[in-house]
C-alpha positions as CSV (number, residue, x, y, z in Angstrom):
1,M,-39.4,-179.8,-4.4
2,K,-36.7,-177.7,-2.6
3,F,-37.4,-176.5,0.9
4,E,-36.7,-173.0,-0.2
5,D,-39.8,-173.2,-2.4
6,L,-42.1,-174.0,0.6
7,L,-44.2,-171.0,1.8
8,V,-44.1,-172.5,5.3
9,W,-40.3,-172.5,5.3
10,K,-40.2,-168.9,4.0
11,R,-42.6,-167.7,6.6
12,S,-40.8,-169.5,9.4
13,A,-37.4,-168.1,8.4
14,R,-38.9,-164.6,8.3
15,L,-40.4,-165.1,11.8
16,C,-37.0,-166.3,13.0
17,A,-35.3,-163.3,11.7
18,E,-37.8,-161.0,13.4
19,V,-37.3,-162.8,16.7
20,Y,-33.6,-162.5,16.4
21,Q,-33.8,-158.8,15.6
22,A,-36.2,-158.2,18.5
23,F,-33.9,-159.8,21.0
24,S,-30.6,-158.7,19.6
25,H,-30.0,-156.3,22.5
26,S,-31.6,-158.4,25.2
27,R,-29.4,-158.9,28.3
28,D,-31.4,-161.8,29.5
29,F,-29.2,-164.3,27.8
30,G,-31.2,-167.4,29.0
31,F,-34.5,-166.2,27.6
32,K,-32.9,-164.8,24.5
33,D,-31.1,-168.1,23.8
34,Q,-34.3,-170.1,24.3
35,I,-36.6,-168.1,22.2
36,T,-34.2,-167.6,19.4
37,R,-33.3,-171.3,19.3
38,S,-36.9,-172.4,19.2
39,S,-37.6,-169.9,16.4
40,L,-34.5,-171.1,14.5
41,S,-35.6,-174.8,15.0
42,I,-38.8,-174.4,13.0
43,A,-37.2,-173.4,9.6
44,S,-34.1,-175.6,10.3
45,N,-36.2,-178.8,10.8
46,I,-38.3,-178.1,7.7
47,A,-35.1,-177.8,5.7
48,E,-33.6,-180.9,7.2
49,G,-36.7,-182.9,6.6
50,Y,-36.9,-181.9,2.9
51,E,-33.3,-183.0,2.4
52,R,-34.1,-186.5,3.7
53,D,-34.8,-189.4,1.3
54,S,-38.1,-190.7,2.5
55,D,-41.5,-189.2,3.3
56,K,-41.3,-191.0,6.7
57,D,-38.2,-188.9,7.6
58,R,-39.7,-185.8,6.2
59,V,-42.8,-186.2,8.4
60,K,-40.5,-186.8,11.4
61,F,-38.7,-183.5,10.9
62,L,-41.9,-181.6,10.0
63,S,-43.3,-182.9,13.3
64,Y,-40.2,-181.5,15.1
65,A,-40.8,-178.2,13.4
66,K,-44.5,-178.3,14.6
67,G,-43.3,-178.9,18.1
68,S,-40.9,-176.0,17.9
69,C,-43.8,-173.8,16.9
70,A,-45.6,-174.7,20.1
71,E,-42.4,-174.1,22.1
72,L,-41.9,-170.7,20.5
73,R,-45.6,-169.8,21.1
74,T,-45.2,-170.7,24.8
75,Q,-42.1,-168.5,25.0
76,I,-43.9,-165.6,23.3
77,Y,-46.8,-165.8,25.9
78,I,-44.2,-165.8,28.7
79,G,-42.3,-162.9,27.0
80,M,-45.5,-160.9,26.9
81,E,-46.3,-161.7,30.5
82,I,-43.0,-160.5,31.8
83,G,-42.8,-157.4,29.6
84,Y,-40.1,-158.6,27.1
85,I,-42.5,-158.6,24.1
86,E,-45.0,-155.9,23.4
87,K,-48.6,-157.3,23.4
88,A,-49.3,-156.3,19.7
89,Q,-46.0,-157.8,18.5
90,G,-46.5,-160.9,20.6
91,Q,-50.1,-161.4,19.4
92,R,-48.9,-161.1,15.8
93,W,-46.2,-163.7,16.4
94,V,-48.6,-166.0,18.2
95,G,-50.9,-165.8,15.1
96,E,-48.0,-166.6,12.8
97,T,-47.0,-169.6,14.9
98,R,-50.6,-170.8,14.7
99,E,-50.6,-170.4,10.9
100,L,-47.3,-172.2,10.6
101,T,-48.6,-175.1,12.7
102,K,-51.7,-175.4,10.4
103,M,-49.4,-175.4,7.4
104,L,-47.1,-178.0,8.8
105,Y,-50.1,-180.2,9.8
106,S,-51.4,-180.0,6.2
107,L,-48.0,-180.9,4.8
108,I,-47.6,-183.8,7.2
109,K,-51.0,-185.1,6.3
110,T,-50.2,-184.9,2.6
111,L,-47.0,-186.8,3.0
112,R,-48.6,-189.5,5.1
113,I,-51.1,-190.4,2.3
C-alpha cells in the first residue's frame, strides 16, 4: 500500500495545508514556525514510515506522527488562548487531531500484530 492511499495521510496533509494557510500572514515567526512544523511532521512521518521496509520501522514513524498530533493539539490550545486561532477553528482542528491520533493508534496496533 502507498502512503498516498491512506486516509490518515490525506487528512493530515489537508490539516497541514489549513494550518499553513491560516498562519501565512502571521508576524509571530516563532509560533508560526512551531505550529506549521508540527502539522507538517504528521503527514511527513506517515509517508516516511510507509516507505520503510519493515513494520517495526513503520510503527516507529507512525508513533512519531502520533506524537506530532499531540504537539500540534497543544499549540492549537495555546493559539486559541492567546487569540491567534478563533475558538471555532481551533476546536475543529483539535477534533481533527484527536481523530488522526485514533487512526494512527489503530494503524500501529494493526502493524504490531
